[in-house]
C-alpha positions as CSV (number, residue, x, y, z in Angstrom):
1,X,5.7,7.8,23.7
2,X,9.2,9.3,23.7
3,X,10.7,6.2,22.2
4,X,7.8,5.5,19.9
5,X,7.1,8.8,18.4
6,X,5.2,8.1,15.2
7,X,6.6,9.3,11.9
8,X,4.1,10.4,9.3
9,X,3.8,8.5,6.1
10,X,5.3,11.4,4.1
11,X,8.5,11.0,6.1
12,X,8.8,7.3,5.3
13,X,8.4,7.2,1.5
14,X,12.1,7.7,0.9
15,X,12.8,4.6,2.9
16,X,10.7,2.4,0.6
17,X,12.8,0.5,-2.0
18,X,11.5,-1.0,-5.3
19,X,7.8,-0.5,-4.5
20,X,6.6,-1.9,-7.9
21,X,8.6,-5.1,-7.5
22,X,7.2,-5.4,-4.0
23,X,3.6,-4.8,-5.3
24,X,4.0,-7.6,-7.8
25,X,5.7,-9.9,-5.4
26,X,3.3,-9.5,-2.5
27,X,0.0,-9.0,-4.4
28,X,0.6,-10.1,-8.0
29,X,2.3,-13.5,-7.4
30,X,-0.7,-15.0,-5.3
31,X,-2.8,-14.3,-8.4
32,X,-0.1,-15.1,-11.0
33,X,-2.3,-17.7,-12.8
34,X,-4.5,-14.9,-14.0
35,X,-1.5,-12.9,-15.1
36,X,0.0,-15.9,-16.9
37,X,-3.2,-16.4,-18.9
38,X,-3.3,-12.7,-19.7
39,X,0.3,-12.8,-21.0
40,X,-0.4,-16.0,-23.0
41,X,-3.5,-14.4,-24.6
42,X,-1.5,-11.2,-25.3
43,X,1.2,-13.2,-27.0
44,X,-1.3,-15.1,-29.2
45,X,-3.1,-11.8,-30.0
46,X,0.0,-10.0,-31.0
47,X,1.4,-12.9,-33.1
48,X,-2.0,-13.4,-34.9
49,X,-2.1,-9.7,-35.7
50,X,1.0,-10.2,-37.8
51,X,-0.6,-12.8,-40.0
52,X,-2.6,-10.4,-42.3
53,X,0.4,-8.4,-43.5
54,X,2.5,-11.5,-44.1
55,X,-0.2,-13.2,-46.1
56,X,-0.9,-10.0,-48.0
57,X,2.8,-9.6,-49.0
58,X,2.9,-13.2,-50.2
59,X,-0.3,-12.9,-52.1
60,X,0.9,-9.7,-53.8
61,X,4.1,-11.5,-55.0
62,X,2.4,-14.7,-56.0
63,X,-0.9,-13.5,-57.5
64,X,-0.3,-10.0,-58.9
65,X,3.3,-10.4,-59.8
66,X,2.9,-13.7,-61.4
67,X,5.3,-15.5,-59.0
68,X,4.7,-19.1,-58.1
69,X,6.5,-18.8,-54.8
70,X,3.4,-18.7,-52.6
71,X,5.0,-19.4,-49.2
72,X,4.1,-18.6,-45.6
73,X,6.4,-18.8,-42.6
74,X,6.1,-22.0,-40.5
75,X,3.5,-23.5,-43.0
76,X,4.6,-26.6,-45.0
77,X,4.6,-25.9,-48.7
78,X,2.5,-29.0,-49.4
79,X,-0.3,-27.5,-47.4
80,X,-0.6,-24.4,-49.7
81,X,-2.7,-24.2,-52.8
82,X,-0.9,-23.8,-56.2
83,X,-3.6,-22.1,-58.3
84,X,-3.8,-18.3,-58.1
85,X,-7.5,-18.2,-57.5
86,X,-7.2,-20.8,-54.7
87,X,-4.3,-18.9,-53.3
88,X,-6.4,-15.8,-53.2
89,X,-9.3,-17.4,-51.3
90,X,-6.8,-19.2,-49.0
91,X,-5.2,-15.8,-48.2
92,X,-8.6,-14.3,-47.5
93,X,-9.5,-17.2,-45.2
94,X,-6.2,-16.8,-43.3
95,X,-6.7,-13.1,-42.9
96,X,-10.3,-13.5,-41.6
97,X,-9.2,-16.3,-39.3
98,X,-6.3,-14.2,-37.9
99,X,-8.7,-11.3,-37.2
100,X,-11.1,-13.6,-35.3
101,X,-8.2,-15.1,-33.3
102,X,-6.9,-11.6,-32.5
103,X,-10.3,-10.4,-31.4
104,X,-11.0,-13.5,-29.2
105,X,-7.6,-13.5,-27.5
106,X,-7.6,-9.7,-27.0
107,X,-11.0,-10.1,-25.3
108,X,-9.7,-12.9,-23.1
109,X,-6.5,-11.0,-22.3
110,X,-8.5,-7.9,-21.3
111,X,-10.8,-10.0,-19.0
112,X,-8.0,-11.9,-17.3
113,X,-5.7,-8.9,-16.9
114,X,-8.6,-6.9,-15.3
115,X,-9.3,-9.7,-12.9
116,X,-5.7,-9.9,-12.0
117,X,-5.4,-6.1,-11.5
118,X,-8.7,-5.6,-9.6
119,X,-8.2,-8.6,-7.2
120,X,-4.7,-7.4,-6.5
121,X,-6.0,-3.9,-5.9
122,X,-8.7,-5.2,-3.6
123,X,-6.0,-7.0,-1.5
124,X,-3.8,-3.8,-1.5
125,X,-6.7,-1.6,-0.3
126,X,-7.9,-4.0,2.4
127,X,-4.4,-4.7,3.7
128,X,-3.7,-0.9,3.8
129,X,-6.9,-0.2,5.7
130,X,-6.3,-3.2,8.0
131,X,-2.8,-1.8,8.8
132,X,-4.3,1.6,9.4
133,X,-6.6,0.2,12.0
134,X,-3.7,-1.6,13.7
135,X,-1.8,1.6,14.3
136,X,-2.1,3.5,17.5
137,X,-3.7,6.9,18.0
138,X,-0.4,8.6,17.8
139,X,-0.3,7.8,14.1
140,X,-3.6,9.5,13.5
141,X,-2.5,12.5,15.6
142,X,0.3,13.0,13.1
143,X,-1.4,11.8,9.9
144,X,-3.9,14.1,8.1
145,X,-7.2,12.6,7.2
146,X,-7.1,13.8,3.6
147,X,-3.7,12.2,3.2
148,X,-4.9,8.9,4.5
149,X,-7.9,9.0,2.1
150,X,-5.6,9.8,-0.8
151,X,-3.5,6.8,0.0
152,X,-6.5,4.5,0.2
153,X,-8.2,5.8,-2.9
154,X,-6.0,7.5,-5.5
155,X,-2.7,5.8,-4.7
156,X,-4.3,2.4,-4.7
157,X,-6.0,3.2,-8.0
158,X,-2.6,4.1,-9.5
159,X,-1.3,0.7,-8.5
160,X,-4.3,-0.8,-10.3
161,X,-3.3,1.0,-13.5
162,X,0.2,-0.3,-13.0
163,X,-1.0,-3.9,-12.6
164,X,-3.4,-3.6,-15.5
165,X,-2.5,-1.0,-18.1
166,X,1.3,-0.7,-17.5
167,X,2.0,-4.4,-17.3
168,X,-0.4,-5.3,-20.1
169,X,0.9,-2.6,-22.4
170,X,4.5,-3.2,-21.3
171,X,4.3,-6.9,-22.3
172,X,2.5,-6.0,-25.5
173,X,5.4,-3.6,-26.3
174,X,8.0,-6.2,-25.6
175,X,6.2,-8.9,-27.6
176,X,5.6,-6.6,-30.6
177,X,9.2,-5.2,-30.6
178,X,10.8,-8.7,-30.3
179,X,8.5,-10.5,-32.7
180,X,8.4,-7.8,-35.3
181,X,12.1,-7.1,-35.0
182,X,12.9,-10.8,-35.5
183,X,10.5,-11.0,-38.4
184,X,12.1,-7.9,-40.1
185,X,15.6,-9.3,-39.6
186,X,14.5,-12.6,-41.1
187,X,12.9,-11.0,-44.1
188,X,15.7,-8.5,-45.0
189,X,18.3,-7.9,-42.3
190,X,19.9,-5.0,-44.3
191,X,16.6,-3.0,-44.5
192,X,15.8,-4.0,-40.9
193,X,19.0,-2.3,-39.7
194,X,17.7,1.0,-41.3
195,X,14.5,0.5,-39.3
196,X,16.3,-0.2,-36.1
197,X,18.8,2.6,-36.3
198,X,16.5,4.9,-34.3
199,X,15.9,2.4,-31.4
200,X,19.1,3.2,-29.4
201,X,18.4,6.9,-29.7
202,X,14.8,6.3,-28.4
203,X,16.2,4.2,-25.6
204,X,18.7,6.9,-24.4
205,X,15.9,9.5,-24.7
206,X,13.7,7.3,-22.5
207,X,16.3,6.9,-19.8
208,X,16.9,10.6,-19.7
209,X,13.1,11.2,-19.4
210,X,12.6,8.6,-16.7
211,X,15.4,9.9,-14.4
212,X,14.0,13.4,-14.5
213,X,10.3,12.7,-14.2
214,X,10.5,10.3,-11.2
215,X,11.0,12.9,-8.5
216,X,8.4,15.1,-10.0
217,X,5.8,12.3,-9.6
218,X,6.7,12.1,-5.9
219,X,5.8,15.8,-5.6
220,X,2.5,15.3,-7.5
221,X,1.4,12.5,-5.2
222,X,2.3,14.6,-2.1
223,X,0.4,17.7,-3.5
224,X,-2.7,15.5,-4.1
225,X,-2.7,14.4,-0.5
226,X,-2.3,18.1,0.6
227,X,-5.3,19.1,-1.6
228,X,-7.4,16.3,-0.3
229,X,-6.6,17.3,3.3
230,X,-7.6,20.9,2.6
231,X,-10.9,19.8,1.0
232,X,-11.6,17.4,3.8
233,X,-11.0,20.1,6.5
234,X,-13.0,22.8,4.7
235,X,-16.0,20.6,3.9
236,X,-16.0,18.9,7.3
237,X,-15.9,22.2,9.0
238,X,-18.5,23.9,6.8
239,X,-20.7,25.0,9.7
240,X,-17.7,26.8,11.3
241,X,-16.8,28.3,7.9
242,X,-20.3,29.7,7.4
243,X,-20.8,31.0,11.0
244,X,-17.4,32.6,10.9
245,X,-18.0,34.2,7.5
246,X,-14.7,32.8,6.2
247,X,-15.9,31.3,2.9
248,X,-13.4,33.5,1.0
249,X,-10.6,32.6,3.3
250,X,-11.2,28.8,2.8
251,X,-11.6,29.3,-0.9
252,X,-8.2,31.0,-1.0
253,X,-6.7,28.1,1.0
254,X,-8.2,25.5,-1.4
255,X,-7.1,27.6,-4.3
256,X,-3.5,27.6,-3.0
257,X,-3.5,23.8,-2.5
258,X,-5.1,23.3,-5.9
259,X,-2.5,25.6,-7.5
260,X,0.3,23.7,-5.9
261,X,-1.1,20.5,-7.4
262,X,-1.4,22.3,-10.8
263,X,2.3,23.4,-10.7
264,X,3.7,20.1,-9.7
265,X,1.5,18.4,-12.3
266,X,2.7,20.8,-14.9
267,X,6.3,20.0,-14.0
268,X,5.6,16.5,-15.1
269,X,3.6,17.5,-18.2
270,X,6.4,19.9,-19.4
271,X,8.8,16.9,-19.6
272,X,6.1,14.8,-21.2
273,X,5.3,17.5,-23.8
274,X,9.0,17.3,-24.7
275,X,9.4,13.5,-24.5
276,X,6.3,12.4,-26.5
277,X,6.9,14.6,-29.6
278,X,10.6,13.6,-29.4
279,X,9.7,9.9,-29.5
280,X,7.3,10.5,-32.3
281,X,10.0,12.4,-34.3
282,X,12.5,9.6,-33.8
283,X,9.9,7.0,-34.8
284,X,8.9,9.0,-37.8
285,X,12.5,9.3,-38.9
286,X,12.9,5.5,-38.7
287,X,9.8,5.0,-40.8
288,X,10.9,7.6,-43.4
289,X,14.4,6.1,-43.6
290,X,12.9,2.6,-44.2
291,X,10.5,3.9,-46.8
292,X,13.2,5.9,-48.7
293,X,15.8,3.1,-48.7
294,X,13.2,0.5,-49.5
295,X,11.8,2.5,-52.3
296,X,15.2,3.2,-53.9
297,X,16.0,-0.5,-53.6
298,X,12.7,-1.5,-55.2
299,X,13.1,0.9,-58.2
300,X,16.8,1.3,-58.6
301,X,18.4,-1.8,-57.1
302,X,20.3,-2.2,-53.8
303,X,21.5,1.2,-52.6
304,X,24.7,1.9,-50.8
305,X,26.4,-1.3,-49.7
306,X,23.2,-3.4,-49.7
307,X,22.8,-6.5,-51.9
308,X,20.0,-8.9,-52.9
309,X,16.5,-8.6,-54.2
310,X,13.5,-6.7,-52.6
311,X,10.1,-7.7,-54.0
312,X,7.0,-5.5,-54.0
313,X,5.3,-7.8,-51.5
314,X,8.3,-7.7,-49.2
315,X,8.4,-3.9,-49.4
316,X,4.7,-3.6,-48.6
317,X,5.0,-6.0,-45.6
318,X,8.2,-4.2,-44.5
319,X,6.5,-0.8,-44.5
320,X,3.5,-2.2,-42.7
321,X,5.5,-4.0,-40.0
322,X,7.8,-1.0,-39.6
323,X,4.8,1.1,-38.6
324,X,3.7,-1.6,-36.2
325,X,7.2,-1.8,-34.8
326,X,7.7,1.9,-34.1
327,X,4.2,2.8,-32.9
328,X,4.6,0.9,-29.5
329,X,8.0,2.6,-29.0
330,X,6.5,6.0,-29.7
331,X,3.8,5.3,-27.1
332,X,6.2,4.2,-24.4
333,X,5.7,7.5,-22.7
334,X,2.2,6.3,-21.5
335,X,3.8,3.3,-20.0
336,X,6.4,5.3,-18.2
337,X,3.6,7.6,-17.0
338,X,1.8,4.7,-15.4
339,X,5.0,3.2,-14.0
340,X,6.2,6.4,-12.4
341,X,2.8,7.4,-11.1
342,X,2.5,3.9,-9.6
343,X,6.0,4.0,-8.2
344,X,5.3,7.2,-6.3
345,X,2.0,5.8,-5.1
346,X,3.6,2.5,-4.1
347,X,6.1,4.4,-1.9
348,X,3.3,6.1,-0.1
349,X,1.3,2.9,0.4
350,X,4.3,0.9,1.7
351,X,5.4,3.9,3.7
352,X,2.1,3.4,5.6
353,X,2.3,-0.4,5.6
354,X,5.9,-0.3,7.0
355,X,4.8,2.0,9.9
356,X,5.6,0.0,13.1
357,X,2.6,-1.2,15.1
358,X,3.4,0.1,18.6
359,X,0.3,-1.2,20.4
360,X,-0.2,-4.9,19.8
361,X,-0.6,-8.1,21.7
362,X,2.5,-9.5,23.3
363,X,3.5,-13.0,22.3
364,X,2.2,-14.4,25.6
365,X,-0.8,-12.1,26.0
366,X,-3.9,-13.7,27.6
367,X,-7.6,-13.0,27.3
368,X,-9.0,-10.8,30.0
369,X,-12.0,-12.8,31.3
370,X,-14.5,-12.5,34.1
371,X,-13.5,-8.9,34.8
372,X,-14.3,-7.5,38.3
373,X,-13.1,-4.0,37.4
374,X,-10.4,-3.3,39.9
375,X,-8.0,-0.7,38.3
376,X,-4.6,0.4,39.5
377,X,-2.2,3.1,38.1
378,X,1.4,2.5,39.3
379,X,3.8,5.4,38.8
380,X,2.4,6.2,35.4
381,X,4.4,8.7,33.3
382,X,3.3,9.7,29.8
383,X,4.2,12.2,27.1
384,X,2.7,12.5,23.6
385,X,5.8,13.9,21.9
386,X,8.6,12.8,24.2
387,X,9.2,16.3,25.4
388,X,6.2,17.7,27.3
389,X,5.2,15.4,30.1
390,X,1.5,15.1,30.5
391,X,1.3,12.6,33.4
392,X,4.2,11.9,35.7
393,X,4.4,9.2,38.5
394,X,0.6,9.0,38.8
395,X,-0.6,6.3,41.1
396,X,-4.0,5.4,42.5
397,X,-6.4,2.4,43.0
398,X,-10.0,1.9,42.1
399,X,-11.7,-1.1,43.6
400,X,-14.3,-3.1,41.6
401,X,-17.5,-1.1,41.5
402,X,-15.9,2.2,42.5
403,X,-16.7,5.5,40.8
404,X,-13.7,7.7,40.3
405,X,-13.9,11.3,39.2
406,X,-11.2,13.1,37.2
407,X,-11.7,16.8,37.7
408,X,-9.7,19.6,36.3
409,X,-9.3,22.3,33.6
410,X,-9.1,21.6,29.9
411,X,-5.7,20.3,28.9
412,X,-5.0,18.9,32.4
413,X,-4.7,15.3,31.1
414,X,-8.0,13.8,32.3
415,X,-8.9,12.2,29.0
416,X,-5.3,11.1,28.6
417,X,-5.4,9.1,31.7
418,X,-8.4,7.0,30.5
419,X,-7.0,6.7,27.0
420,X,-4.0,5.0,28.5
421,X,-6.4,2.6,30.3
422,X,-7.9,1.7,26.9
423,X,-4.4,1.3,25.4
424,X,-5.1,3.9,22.8
425,X,-1.6,4.9,23.8
426,X,1.0,3.1,25.9
427,X,2.5,4.5,29.1
428,X,6.2,5.6,28.9
429,X,6.9,4.4,32.5
430,X,5.0,2.6,35.1
431,X,2.0,0.3,34.6
432,X,-1.8,0.2,34.6
433,X,-3.5,-3.0,35.7
434,X,-7.0,-4.4,35.6
435,X,-7.8,-7.1,38.2
436,X,-4.1,-7.3,38.9
437,X,-3.2,-7.9,35.2
438,X,-0.9,-5.5,33.5
439,X,-2.9,-4.3,30.5
440,X,0.1,-4.9,28.3
441,X,0.0,-8.6,29.2
442,X,-3.6,-9.1,28.1
443,X,-5.0,-9.0,24.5
444,X,-6.0,-5.5,23.3
445,X,-9.3,-6.9,22.0
446,X,-10.4,-8.4,25.4
447,X,-9.3,-5.3,27.3
448,X,-11.3,-3.0,25.1
449,X,-14.3,-5.3,25.1
450,X,-14.5,-4.9,28.9
451,X,-14.5,-1.1,28.7
452,X,-17.4,1.1,27.6
453,X,-16.6,4.7,26.5
454,X,-19.1,7.6,26.3
455,X,-17.5,10.8,25.1
456,X,-18.7,14.3,24.6
457,X,-17.6,13.9,21.0
458,X,-20.2,11.5,19.9
459,X,-19.6,9.8,16.6
460,X,-22.4,8.1,14.6
461,X,-21.9,6.2,11.3
462,X,-24.0,6.9,8.3
463,X,-26.8,4.3,8.8
464,X,-29.9,3.7,10.7
465,X,-30.5,4.3,14.4
466,X,-30.6,0.6,15.1
467,X,-27.3,0.0,13.2
468,X,-25.6,2.6,15.3
469,X,-26.9,1.2,18.6
470,X,-25.8,-2.3,17.8
471,X,-22.4,-1.2,16.5
472,X,-19.9,-3.6,18.1
473,X,-22.6,-5.9,19.2
474,X,-23.7,-7.0,15.7
475,X,-25.7,-10.0,16.9
476,X,-28.0,-8.0,19.0
477,X,-31.8,-8.6,18.4
478,X,-34.3,-5.8,17.8
479,X,-35.7,-6.3,21.3
480,X,-32.2,-6.0,22.9
481,X,-31.7,-2.8,20.9
482,X,-35.0,-1.3,22.1
483,X,-34.3,-2.3,25.7
484,X,-30.9,-0.6,25.5
485,X,-32.5,2.5,24.0
486,X,-35.0,2.6,26.9
487,X,-32.3,2.4,29.4
488,X,-30.5,5.3,27.7
489,X,-33.7,7.5,27.7
490,X,-33.7,7.3,23.9
491,X,-36.6,5.1,23.0
492,X,-39.2,7.9,23.2
493,X,-37.5,10.2,20.7
494,X,-36.5,7.4,18.4
495,X,-40.1,6.2,18.1
496,X,-41.1,9.8,17.1
497,X,-38.6,9.8,14.1
498,X,-40.0,9.3,10.6
499,X,-38.8,5.6,10.4
500,X,-38.3,4.9,14.0
501,X,-35.3,2.7,14.6
502,X,-34.8,2.4,10.8
503,X,-34.3,6.2,10.4
504,X,-31.1,7.2,8.6
505,X,-29.1,9.4,10.9
506,X,-26.9,10.9,8.2
507,X,-23.1,11.3,8.1
508,X,-21.8,11.7,11.7
509,X,-25.4,11.7,12.8
510,X,-26.1,15.1,11.2
511,X,-29.9,14.6,11.1
512,X,-30.1,14.3,14.9
513,X,-29.5,16.8,17.7
514,X,-26.5,16.7,20.0
515,X,-28.6,15.2,22.8
516,X,-30.1,12.6,20.6
517,X,-26.7,11.5,19.3
518,X,-25.5,11.3,22.9
519,X,-28.3,9.1,24.0
520,X,-27.8,6.8,21.1
521,X,-24.2,6.6,22.0
522,X,-25.2,5.7,25.6
523,X,-27.6,3.1,24.3
524,X,-24.7,1.6,22.3
525,X,-22.7,1.3,25.6
526,X,-25.7,-0.2,27.4
527,X,-25.9,-2.9,24.8
528,X,-22.2,-3.5,25.2
529,X,-22.7,-4.1,28.9
530,X,-19.0,-3.3,29.8
531,X,-17.3,-4.2,33.1
532,X,-15.6,-0.7,33.3
533,X,-17.3,2.5,32.2
534,X,-15.7,5.8,31.1
535,X,-17.8,8.9,31.0
536,X,-15.8,11.7,29.3
537,X,-17.7,14.9,29.7
538,X,-20.8,13.0,28.6
539,X,-23.2,15.8,29.4
540,X,-21.1,18.9,28.7
541,X,-22.7,19.8,25.3
542,X,-26.4,19.5,26.0
543,X,-29.1,21.6,27.5
544,X,-30.3,21.2,31.1
545,X,-33.4,19.2,30.3
546,X,-31.4,16.8,28.1
547,X,-28.7,16.6,30.7
548,X,-31.2,15.4,33.3
549,X,-32.3,12.6,31.0
550,X,-28.7,11.7,30.1
551,X,-27.5,11.8,33.7
552,X,-30.4,9.5,34.7
553,X,-29.4,7.0,32.1
554,X,-25.7,7.3,33.0
555,X,-26.5,6.6,36.7
556,X,-28.3,3.4,35.7
557,X,-25.4,2.5,33.4
558,X,-22.8,3.1,36.1
559,X,-24.5,1.0,38.7
560,X,-22.5,-1.9,40.0
561,X,-19.6,-1.3,37.7
562,X,-16.3,0.5,37.9
563,X,-16.8,4.0,36.5
564,X,-14.5,6.8,35.6
565,X,-16.1,10.2,35.3
566,X,-14.3,13.1,33.6
567,X,-15.5,16.6,34.3
568,X,-14.2,20.2,34.3
569,X,-16.1,21.2,37.4
570,X,-16.8,19.5,40.7
571,X,-20.4,20.7,40.5
572,X,-21.1,18.4,37.6
573,X,-20.0,15.3,39.4
574,X,-22.3,13.2,41.5
575,X,-21.0,11.9,44.8
576,X,-18.3,9.3,44.4
577,X,-15.9,7.4,46.6
578,X,-12.8,8.6,44.8
579,X,-11.9,12.0,43.6
580,X,-8.8,12.8,41.5
581,X,-8.6,16.4,40.7
582,X,-6.3,19.3,40.0
583,X,-7.3,22.6,41.6
584,X,-6.0,26.1,41.2
585,X,-3.9,25.7,44.3
586,X,-2.0,22.7,43.0
587,X,1.5,23.6,42.1
588,X,2.8,22.9,38.6
589,X,6.3,21.9,39.8
590,X,7.8,20.3,42.8
591,X,6.2,17.6,45.0
592,X,2.6,18.2,46.0
593,X,-0.3,16.3,47.5
594,X,-3.9,17.3,46.9
595,X,-6.6,17.1,49.4
596,X,-8.6,14.0,50.0
597,X,-12.3,13.7,50.6
598,X,-14.7,10.8,51.0
599,X,-16.8,12.1,48.1
600,X,-16.3,14.7,45.4
601,X,-17.9,18.0,46.6
602,X,-21.1,19.0,44.9
603,X,-19.9,22.6,44.6
604,X,-16.9,24.1,42.8
605,X,-15.0,24.7,46.0
606,X,-11.2,24.4,46.0
607,X,-9.4,21.8,48.0
608,X,-8.7,22.6,51.6
609,X,-5.2,23.6,52.4
610,X,-4.7,20.8,54.9
611,X,-4.8,17.2,54.1
612,X,-6.8,15.1,56.6
613,X,-5.6,11.8,57.7
614,X,-7.2,9.0,55.8
615,X,-9.4,6.5,57.7
616,X,-7.8,3.5,59.1
617,X,-7.0,0.9,56.4
618,X,-7.1,3.3,53.6
619,X,-4.7,2.8,50.8
620,X,-2.3,5.8,50.5
621,X,-0.9,5.5,46.9
622,X,-1.5,9.0,45.8
623,X,1.5,10.6,44.3
624,X,1.6,14.2,43.0
625,X,4.6,14.4,40.6
626,X,6.4,17.2,39.1
627,X,4.1,18.9,36.5
628,X,1.4,16.3,37.1
629,X,-1.7,17.9,35.6
630,X,-4.0,15.6,37.6
631,X,-2.5,14.5,40.9
632,X,-4.4,11.5,42.3
633,X,-6.5,11.5,45.4
634,X,-7.6,8.1,46.8
635,X,-10.1,7.6,49.5
636,X,-11.3,4.3,50.8
């Protein structure tokens, strides 16, 4: 692990470049047809919304001012009516038609943009979760659960807002500004310059705001993850909180995390409170300038250095379009909010997605088939953090069908040894083999399929009893589930539950006792029918009567298969051929060799001082390294 120490997502976010472009490239482009339709519908909707003011201005000049110049942009003059009454009805028809087209295309744009955003979000969330499952356990040792949940939920949702609202409104803004700006310039370029004079100032103000708000959004997303982690820990440990009478302490910790989120969020809002009114002010000044100059022009002739004629209709249309032009610019703060929030979330998501997968199949990995169950550890050295060695130069053999006991105090590395066998972590030095195959040369899936693991920390999913038993063996029939439960001494209590095998167990199996959860876990392993079995303190947390039932089911499960038993005390281990233990007399530094015995003792005696010679033909591969917490003892 020393070379592959996992870096938490929070430490990777600064390495992610252009996250929004990457989101669109990797998840938007495969669905770009929906995006293209949405953009097209948006374009039609925005352009059709400009028809009513144009028609209204022409109608005012032609009908109410007595002008015969009834013209419309892009419409041949021969298609237009010449009579005032006909012109009026024609204008009404165009306005109604434009409203209908705007409504239909706006609806179509909303549907297609939502499909584009939600399908992209679905792919982001699934890929993020899939990547999370590919990572080794070292990642989860470093990563807080609440932080991971925040990435999967809130950060992914922020990307959805970017793909939907930000892009949709961003394109709408561009279309409206370009189309209306061009229209204003074509109608009266001199008055249009008055309208556009505030745009450069708004642009500079926006750049200033964006540069200052970006790092603040990074802090907001980080504080959200911290708050979720604190809530996850407090709610998940509610029983401990209540039994320890620490409700007030936990409330204070949640309050602190919530206040940190509040302060980081307020840092963003303070800038937003300055930016949004500022943009409104600049937009309002542009509108007032246009209204004043246009009004003076209309009533007193061209002001300043302007020239030409301005009709009442043109003035009405100009004022209307000016409002339509500056409104999107004034609302650009919302778009920036979506973009910056999504940028910060995208950095966190891709920080996770870019985390190297350290345990994966090698290019020439083969399937582990027809497993006999012979296991060998060859000079295995391992450290979680690259500093404190947990296992060093550990070697031992277990023949097919052997039962090996790992005995020692808490923290001695017993569970670590079997986690290496399952490749939850990879060894730093040495090798572990199954049937002569280095486990790094076989596929991870086939290796883990051959191993059954029963832990003291039983985990059940929120579902029925039957669903939890067949977890991992999803094709199992009800009869097979029942037979597995019987073998695990679980059938009797299951049939006494309110709904039998269809009883909901609750989150983490909260509706069942510890012994019941353990027996369901054993039934799950029975159904798996593994070639190698690992029993990690499987009876340490149950009462004596339940322990007898569980031990009986474990004995049946361990029959005729290689079994590794982890225990704190020798007294809890049934006779085995191999015993690997650390005793109080084992030195913590310097070479050492623990005692051998043909079986693990059935009492908590310490190892004898002398080491008897092994029987003829016995394999002597036991090495007790410096600081080895569990030196290996092998007997034939």
